[in-house]
N, C-alpha and C positions, 0 to 999 in steps of 0.2 A: 440592208436588213435592220429593222429597228429592234433594239433590245430594251428591256425594262429599265425604268429610271432608277438611279441610285441615290436620289436626294433624301430618301427616308432613312433616318438614323435611329436605330433601336438599340436598347441596352442589351448586351450579350448575356446569354444564359447557358448554363451547362447542365448538361444532363445531371484398546489393545487390539491389536489388529489381528484378525483371523484370516489367514490365507490357506490355500490348499496345501502348502508346505509350511512347517513351523519356521518362525524367524530365529535363526541360530544366533547366538552371541558373537559379536565381531571382535576380533583381537584389536587391542588398542592401536589406533592409527594405521591399521592394515589397509584401510580403504582410502588412505591419503596418498598412496604412491601414484606417480604419473603413469598413465597408460599410453601405449602407442596409438597414434591417430592416423597413421598412413599419410603419405604425401608430405607436403611441407607445412601443413597447418600448424602443427605444434611448434615448429621452429619459428614461424611467423609470430605466434603469440609470445614465445619467449623473447623474441627480439623486441616486441612492443613493451614487454615488462622490463627488459633491460634498459630500454631507452627511457622509460618512465623513472627508473631508479638512477638515471644518470650514468649508466655503464656504457652507453653508446652516445656518440656525439652526432647530431644531425647537422649536415652541412647545408649551406644555401642551395647547392645543386639538388640535394635530395628533397628539400622543401619545395623546390620549383617543379619537381617531376610530376606530382599529381596535377598541378595546374596545366602543365604542358600536355599531359595525357587527356585532360578534360577538353583542352582547346582543339587538339588535332586528332584525338582518338588514334594514337600511333598504332600501326599494325592493322587497323581496320580497313584502310584504303591502300592503293598502290603508292609507290614512292612518288610518282609524278603528281598524283592527286594530293598527297600530304604536303608536298612542297608548295603546290599552288595555293592550298588552303592557308598555309603559313604566310606566304607572300601577300595574299589578299588581306589576311587578318592584320598584318603589320602595315598595310598601306595607309598613307595619310589621306585625309578627306579629299584633298585635291590631287592625290597622286595618280600616276598614269597606270591604268590597267594593262595597256598595250605592252609596257615595259615588263610587267609581271609575266606576260605570256610569250615574250620574245624567244626565250631559250627552249620553250617546250611546246610551241604551238603546232609543230608538226607531229608531236608524239601524243597529243591529247585527242580523245574521241568524245562524241556527244555523251556516251555513257559515263566518261570521266567527269564531264561538266555536271551531269545529273547527280553524281556523288557529291560534288562540291555544293550544289544547291541543297541537297539533303542535310549536309552538315550545317549549312547556314540556317536551314529551317529548324534544326534541332536547337540551335542557339537562339533562334528568334531574331537573327540579323537580317532584316529585310532590306536595309539600305544597301549593303554590299550586294545582295541578290539583285536588286534593281540595276545597280551600276554595271554588274557583270552582264546582265541580260541586255542592256542597251548597247554594250560593247559588241556582244555577239550578233545583235541585229545588223550591225554595220559591216560585218565580216562575212565573206563568202565561204571560208573554210570551216566555220563553226556556226553557221546560221542555225538558230534554234528550231527544233522540230516540235511536233505537237506534245511530245512527252515533256520537253523542257518547259513549254508554255504551261502545261498543267501543273508542273512542280512549282513554278514561280507564282501562279495563281494561288496555289495552296499556301505558300509562304506568306503572301500578302493577306490572304483571307484570315489567317490566324491572329492578325494584329488588331482586329476590331473593325467596326463599321467605317471608320474614317478612311481606310485604304481600299474600300470596295470599288471606288472609281478607278484606282490603279489596276485592280483585278480586271475590270472591264476593258481597260486600255490594252492589257496584255492579251486578253482574249480576242479583241478586235484586230490585233496585229497578225493574228493567224489567218491566212487566206480562207475564205468561206468553204472552198472545196476540200480544204485540209482538215476541217473540223469534224471530229467524230464524237462518239459518246464519251471518250476520255476527257477532252477539253470541256465539253458541256458539263459533265459530272463534276469536274473540278470547280467550275464556276458556280454550279448549283450548291456544291458543298460550302463554298465561301459565303454565300447568302444564308444557307441553312445554319452554319455555325454562328452567325450573328442574329439568329432568331427572326430572319425575314422570310418566313415560310410562304407568304403570298408570292413574293418575288421568285422564290425557288420553284413554286408550282407553275408560275407563268413561264419560267425558263424551260420547264419540262414540256409544256404545251408548244412553245415556240420551236423547241428542238424537233418535236414530232412533225410540226408544220413544215420544217425545212427538210424533211425527209431523212433525218438522222435517227436511226433506230436506237432507242435507249436500251440500257442493260439493266440487270437486276441491281447493280450497284447504284445506278441512277435513281431508280425507284426507291431503293432503300434510303438514299440520302434525302429525298423529298419526304418520305414517310417519317424519318427521324425528326426532320424539321417541324413537320406538322404535329407529331406526337408530343414534342416538347413545348409547343406553343401554350402559353398560360394566360395571356391577356389580349384578347379572349381565347379560350381553348378551342381547338378545332373539334367539331363534332366527330364522334367515333365513326359515324356512318360515312363521313368523307374519307377517313382512313381505309375503311372497308372498300370504298369505291376504287381507290388506288390499288388495293390488294386484288380486287376483281379484275382490273385491267391487266395486272401481271399474270393472273391465272389463265386469262383467256387469250393472252398474246401468243401467236403461233410460234414465235421464236423461242428455242430452248434457252437462250441467253437471258430471257426475262422471267423465267420461272422463279417463283418465290423460293428463297433459300432459308437457312437457319437464321440469318440476320433479319430477314423480313419478319419471320414469325416472332422472334424475340422482341422486335420493335413494337409489333402489334400487341403482344402479351404485356409488355411493359406499360403501354398506353391503357390497356384494359385494367391493369392492376391499380394504376393511379385513379382511374375513374370508378373502381370497385365494381366492374362489370364481370361478375363471375360467370354468367351464362355465355357471354362472348368468349371468355377465356376457355371454357370447356369446348365450345365450338371450334375454336382455333386449334386446340390440342387434338381433337379428333381429325380435323382436316390435315393437320401436320402429320399425324401417324398414317393416314390414308395415302399421303404423298410420299411416304417412305423416308421422311426426315426424322431423325432421332433427336428428341429434346436433349439439351445439355443442362448444366447446373443452373445457368441463368434462366432458362425456360421454366424449370420447375419452381425456381424462386418467385418468378412473376406470377405463376399460376397460384401458388400458395398465398402470395400477397393479395391477389384479387379476391380470393375467397375469404381471407382474413379481414380485409376491409369491408367485405359484404356481410361479415358476421356468420359465415357458414363454413367453418373449417371442417366440420364432420363430412361434408361432401367430398373433400379432397381425398380422404381415406377411401371412400367408395370408388372414386375415379381410379386411384392407384390399384385397387383390387380388381376392377374391371380390366385395366390394362394388363395386369398379371394374368388374368384368365384368358385373354386373347393373345398371349405370347409377347406382350410388350412390357415386361416387368421394368418398372422404373429403376434407375440406378440409385446407389446409396445417397447421393446428394439430394434426391427428391424427398426421400423419407427424412433426411436430416433437416431440410428446410421446413417440413411440416412440423417436426418435433420442436424446432426453434420457435415457430409461430405459437405453438401451444405453451411453451415455457414463458414466452413474453407476457402472456396473460395469466400466468400462474396455474395453468391446467396441467398439473403434473401427471395425473392419472391418464389423461388423454395422450400425453407424450409417451408414457410407458406403453400404452396400447398401440401406438404407432410402431414402437420397437418390436412388439410381439407380432404385429401384422407383417412387418418387414421380414421377420424370420419365417413366418408362415408362407409368404410369397416367394420364398427361395432367394431372397436378396441378403447376402451376408453383411451384417453390420460392420462398420469400420470403427477405428478408435475415436474418430470425431463424433460418431453417433453416441457412444457411451459417454463421451466428455460432456455433451449437452445435459444428459440426465444426471451425471455426477455433480455437475455444477448446480443444477436445479435442486437436487436433494440437499445440497449444502446450504443453499440460500434459505431453505425451509427448516433447517436445523434437524433434518432426518439423517443423522450420522450413521445409524445402524443400516439404513437403506443404502448409504454410500458404500459402506463396507461390503454389504451383500452384493450390490451391483458390480463392484470392482472384482469380487471373487468370480462372478459370472463372466466378466469381461476377460479375465485371464484364461478362461477355458475356451473362449471364442476367438479372440484376436489379441496379439501381443500388445500390451500398453506401450505407448511411446513417451517421449520426453514431455510433450504437451499434456498428456494425461496426468503424469505425475505432478506437473506444475499446477493443474487444477486441484488435485488432491491436497497439495501443500497449502494452497489458498483456502480450501474448504476447511481443512482441519486446523489450520492456523487461526482462521477467523472464529472457529468454534471453540477454541481454547484447548485443543488436544495437541499441545506443543511437543510432548515426548513422542507421540504417535507420528508426528511429522519427521522427527529424526529417525524413527524406526523405518518409515517409508523410504527415507533417503538411503539407509543401509540396504534395504531390499532392492532399490533401484540399481545400486551399484553391483549387487550380487548377480542380478539378472543381466548384466552387461549393457544396460541402457545408459548412454552418456549424458550426464547433466549439462545444461547450458548455464549461462550467467543468470537467467531468470530463475532457474531452478535453485541455484545457490542463494540468490537474494531472498526467495521465498522461505527457504529453510532458515536462513539467518534471521529473517524477520520473526519467524516463530520462536526461535531461540531467544531473541531479544524480549519478546512479550512474556515468555515463560521463565526468563532468568536462567537459561541453560548455557552458562558461560563456557563450560568445558566443551560442549558440543559445538558451540559457535566458533571456538578457536580451531577445532579440528576441521570444520567446514572451510574456514579461511585458509588453513594450511592446504587443504585439497585444491582450492582455487589457485593458489600460487604455484603449487607443484604441477598443476596441469598447464601452466604457462599462461593463465589468464590474469588480467589486471583487475583486482577487486574494485568494484564501483563504490561510489559514495553510499549507495543504499545498502550494500553489503557491510561496509564498516559501521553504518548506523545501527544495524542489527547487533553487531558485536559489542558496540559501546553500550547499547541498552542492556544487553545481557550482563555485562560486567557491572553496570550500575546497580542492577537488582541484587547483586551479591555484595554491594558496598565496596567494590574494588575500584576506588577512585583513581589511584595512581595508574593502574593498568588501563582504565578507560581513557585517561588523558594521553598515555603513551600510544594507544591505538589511534586516537585522534591525530596526533602529530605524525604517526607513521603514514596515514593515508595521504597527507599533504606531501610527504617525501616521495611517494611513488607516483604522484601526479593526479590522484583522485581528489578533486577539489570538494571540500565539504559543502553541502547544501544547507538550506535553512532547517531541514529536518534533522540533519546531523548536529547542528549547533543546538537545536532545541532538545535533542536526545541527550547530549552531553550536559546541558544545563539541568535537565530533569534528574540526571544521575546525582548531581550535587544537591538539588532541591530536596530529594527524599531524605537526605541526612541533615538538612538545615545548614548546609555550607553556602550561605547566601553570598559571601564575598567571592567565592569561586564562581558561582553562577553569574554574578555581576561581571566578573572578568571575561567569561565566555561571551556574553552579549556585547561587551565592549570591543572584543576582538572581532566579533561578527560585523558590527556596524562600522568600526573604524578601519579595519584591515580588509575585510571582504566586501564592504559596501552593501551589506544585506540589512534591510530594516526588520525590526521585530514584527512577528505575527501574533495572532491571538494566543497561540500555544506558547510563545515566548513569554508573554505576560503571565499566563497561567503558571509557568515554571517559576517565575520570579515571585509570584504571590505565595506559592507553596514553600519556596526556599525561605522567604521572610517569616512565614508562620511557624515553620519547624525550627527556625533559628530565633524565634521569639522577638522578631523585629516587626511588631504588629502595625505601627504607624506606617512603616515602609510598605507593608503589604497593602494597606488601604490606598496609599499613594500610587502604587503600581496599578491597582484596579482603576483608579480615576484616570491615570494616564492612558490605560487601555481604552476607556470610554472616549477620551478626547481624540484618540487615534481612529475613532469610528469603527472599532471592532465590536460586534455584538457579543455580549457574554453568553456563554452556554452554562450548562449545569455545573461543570467543574469550576468555572470562573466564579459563579455565585456562591458555591460551597466554599471556595477558598476564602472569600471575604467573610462568610459566616464563621469559618474556623477562626479567623483573626479576632472577630468580636467575641466569640465564645471563650477563647483563651484569655482575652482581656477581662472577661467577666462582666461585660456591659450588657445587661438584659434587654433594655429597650431597643438598642441598635440591633441586637441579635434577633429579636422578634420581628422587627421590621424587615431584616434581610430574609428571614425564613418565609415571611409572607410574600416577598418578591419571588422567591423560588417557587412557592406554591402557585403564584399567578402565572409564572412562565412555564413551569413544567407539569402543571396539573397536580401530579402527585410527587411530593418531595421524596428523595431517595432515602434508603435506610441510613446512609451516612449523615444526611442533614438531620434526620430525626434523632440520631444518637448524639450528635453535637448539642442539640437543644436539651435533650434529657440530661446530659452531663452538666451542662450549665445550670439547669434548675436544681440538680442534686447538690452541686457544690455550694449553691446559695440557699439551700434548704427551702426551695420553692416546691415542696413535694406535691401540693395540690395541682400546680401547673404540670408537673411531671406526670402525675397519674392521668390527668386529662389527655395529655399527649399520647400516653400508652394506650388509653382506650380508643383514641382516634386511629391509632395504628391497627388495633385489633378489629376495628369496625370497617377497615378498608377492604371492600369486596373486590377491588380491581387487582390487588396484589396479595397473593398468599404468603409471599416472603415477609411482608410487613406484619401480618398476623402471627407468623411463627416466631419472629424475632421478639415481638412484644410479649408474647406468652412465655418465651424462654427467659426474658429479663425478669418477669414476675414469678419465675420458678414453677411454671405449670407444665413444663416439658422435661422434667428431670428423669423420669423413668425411662427404661431402655427403649420401649416402643415409640414413645413420643420423641425421644432424643434423636431417633433416626430421621425425623422430619427436620430437626435442626441441622443434622449432618448434611442432609440433602441441600438445604439452603446454603450452607458453608461451601459445599462442593460446587454449587452453581456460581458462587461468587469467584471461586478460584478459576473458573473457565473464562472469566473476563480478562485474565492476564494479571501479572504481578503489580502493575501500576494501580489498577483499581483495587485488587485484593489487599494491598498494603494499606490503603486508606480505609477500606471497609473494616478490616480487623482492628486497626488502630482505634477507630471510632467505637467499635463494639466493645473492645477491652476497656476503653475509657469509661463508658457508661456502666459496665458491670462492676468495675472497681468502686466508683462513686456511689453505686447503689448497694455496696456491701456484699456483692455476690462473688466472693473470692474463689470458692471452689468451682463455680460455674465458669468464671473467667479463666481459671487454670486449664479447664477442659478445652475452652475455645483456643487458648494459646497453644496447646498441644496440637490441635488441628492445623493452626497456622504454620507451625514448624514442620508438620508432616507434609504440608503442601510445598515446602521449599522456601517459604517466606522467612525473613530474618535469618539467613544462613550464618550471619556473623554473630548471632546471639550468644552462643557459648563456645569458648575455646579454652581448652585445658592443656597445659604442658607441665613438665617437671618444675619449671620455674614460676609459672603464673597460672592461677585459676581466674579466668576472665569472663565477665558478662558485658555485652555491648547493647545498650538500649538507646543509642543516639538517634535511631530512626523511628522510635516509638512515641506514641502520645504519652502524656503524663500518667494517666491511669494505666495504660499498657505497660509502661516502664515499671510502675509499682507492682503490677502483677508478676512481671518477669523477675524483678528483684526478690519478691516474696518466694517464688518457686525456687530461685537460685539459692536463697539463704537456707531453705529447708534441705536442698541437696548438699549445701555446704555443711549443715549440721550432721547429715548422714556420713559424709566423708570424714569429718573430724572425729566422728565416733568410731569409725572403722579403720582409718588409715593412720599410719605412723609417720610416713615421710610426707612432710608438708612443703608446699612451694615457698618461694621467697616472699611472695605477696599474693593477695587476692585483689582483683581490680574490677571496678564497674566503670565502663566507658559511657559518659553522658554527652560528650561532644567530640566532633572530629573537625579537621581542617585548620584554617587560620585562627579560628577562635580558641583553639587549644592553648594559644600563647597569651591570652588576655585574662586578667583577673576579673574582668567584668562578667565572665561566664558564671561565676559563683552566684550571681543574683538572678540568673535566668531561671524560668519556672522549673524545667526538668532537672537542672542541676541542684537547685535549692531543695526541691521536694525529695529527690532521691537521697541527697546527703542527710537531710533531716530524718528521713525514714530509717536509713541505715543506722544512724547513731542513736535514734530513739529505740531501735530494736536491739542493738548490741552495745549499748552504753559507751558511745564515743570511741568505737574501735576503728572507725574509718576516718580518713582525712584527705585533703587535697595535697598532692605532692608539689614541690616547687618546680619540678622539671616538666610538668604537664598539668594544665588547668582544666583539661577536659576529662580527667579521671578522678575517681574517688577510690583510694587504696587502703588495704589493711595489711600491715607488715607481718612477717613470719612470727615475730615475738608476740603480737596480739593474737594471731591464730593459735599459738601455743596456750595462751591464757584462756581462750575460748574452749580449747580442747580439754584443758585441765578442769574448767568449770563443768563441762559435760561429764567428764569422768567422775567428778565428785558428787554427781547427782544420784549416785547409788542405784542406777538402773531405772530411774523414774520413767514412766511411760509418757514421754514427750514426743509428739510427732515431728517437731522441728522448731525453728526460731519463730515462725509465723504460723498462726492458726488459720488454715485455709478452709474456712467454713462459710456457708451462705447465711447472712444475717436476715432477720425479718425486716421487711420493708418498713421504713419509718412512717408513722402516721402523719397526716397533714398537720403542719404547725410545729413539728419537731425541729429541734436545733441540734444538728449533728456536726456540721462543719463551720457554723458561724457563731459558736459560743465564744464568750470572752476567754482569751487565753489565760491560763493560770501560771503564775510564776513558780518555777520549779526550784526547790531548795538546792538541787544539785547542779544548777546551771554554772556556778563558778567552778565547781569541780570538773564539769565537762570541758570548760574552756581550758583549764590547766592541763587536763588530759590531752587535749588536742595539741597544745604547745609542746608537751613532752614527746608526743609522737613525731612531731616535726623535727625535734632535736635528735630523736633516735634515727630518723630517716637520714639526716645529714651525716650521722656517723657511719651508716651503711652506704657508702658512696657507690658500691658496685651496683646498686639498684638504678642508678641514673642511666646506665646503658639499656635497661629494660624499658 
């Protein structure tokens, strides 16, 4: 009998949240207690956590157990089979198989050998399979039957076209009269798996010529090979020809089954043959075969590729009318197809049709729409649909995970935490993905207290927090300027075995960057590259640039940008704005304009942040004509209503209550971007308002920023210290905050008798607090001068900290006495917070020649006396 040639070698191919019940307030940490899980799952997780913390010692024997289980699948086979597999696995290349079988050859059956071959097939160990097969050929007690031949052909066929000759040898070893559909099908499958569909079809014809009746599995194998053919593709009519042979074959064993129809439906989907898909579906139903999830997916894909998805809904309606209502997976596939092309209304219509057809929606059905609404920013629609879902089907963990991603991406960070509370109250058990999503939202929103409680929940449930979970916690702590706590969390994750990723390192560096702690940021990346062997990413360079800018190391910021470009990272908007910030702080107009134009060429429309940086630069340099031109450009921007509102607000056109609501809307929208963006947005906006002389308007904007949870470190008062922290603010923003704080100080001095030991303004944090160089940095210099110009040299730098400007209790008493002696004069405070008229072009506001003050010598002597007084009050050093 002649078989087809195997000389052809082809490349292988393969196929605020409103619920039905109100959200009740949750007691502190009441949701962090561990819950029973049943079985041994909780104990296993606790054991993993304990091992990660070093409480358990892993022995070499324990480490070898998983490998042994993978090698022999202990307990899956009988003892004799397991022993034989172990002996054969450890056999040397030239070792004797006969010796391996000496002790058990009378206890092993062909079924046992079949189990051995299946294990070798699972491992892809075709060499040992061939050696064992050749041994069995020579033995009378274990001569291979057709089943063994078929298994060995299958093992070899999975190794690629190079072993097809060996498949043929094994097949030819089987006597002709012993060959049935089983061995033929196995050989056909070997050729089909290697994309030799012509050879597979020839084998089918030869099989029928030899009088061997094929089965449905034989036809399905040939059909699958022909359907997958790509170069050239097999015409669909040829596939239908094979299908017709099966339908007209008198043998019941050859009748098309579900696999047959799914193979044909898949081929029709690839070829966008919607009419043929509909025909196959009708034939399928007439034959009494119920479509499964794959069937419906292929039908939907066929109509989607043909651009006629509306016909699928009609087909499903017709099926429902004839008593063949599709299952939920059918509607789900159609909804997913609509959402992939953004047809949300059509996807919702599918849900309504599903309900009308009497098919109950599942949680997966609602998840598709919830995710689609979230991508389109329709958050009210998400809430409404979730309320509907709760009345129809109980939400599961995956549904909540979708909601966490939707609301986290949308900026509704507190709502994510509320949802997590709701999830626990309804008894739905979170998984690690859930906790990671909640922590990510807490990180973006700066919700450090909630982040800590979620981490406590993870550990108390016996789960090991992942690097992603810790990254969210670190980010949340950083937005509250809790540097020490963030670094402790970073070290803790390494102790329990969660290795930091580059996202974790970047997050920690961003924590320090916001406050200008550039030395600490440098240390983070040094540890990342030297200890962890992780190279910097674009986000790493962005963090360094921001750290250098906030820390007034402007040359280093530009160098970091150049190094990023040399590393072949493409700068994005944040990168370009970082360099623009460095140029604007340095006051170099030409370089700033050039960088601004680069942003314009790359981003089409520069952001509000970029515009505000340039406006501040022009104002500080009295380039008022350029500033007003830029404002008019913003107002004329038809593509962004935000630009128009901010420009009008800066010019004082939106101060009345009705127009200010538009400003509040823009500020609210910026807050939805997360703390990282909001901090840069408000800093740049406060800066430009200050330099434009709009103090009252700047104070209103600062109140909004504080109400959003930004700058939580800004004001902290105790019995010992009244403190203001402006180290994360721009220069203009810091002056706004200092002005507001001084006026509050005026009110307190006027009303209160018990004064603190000192009043302090924090201008720097971190390692730079120890250096006297900090006095010359922009924010330190400007804040110090402003304080002393306003209050006649009442503030000075203490010896124990160079990052603070303080006013001692004795000076506070003098200020209080001066206020009391004013005889009740109507003075609003130390600083007049009014909006000045915008200077006319050509005015000199900030670049006038400085005039020598007669009292400069007196101010210097006053500062010296304050230092002497501080030295006498040594108890302040502890503060």
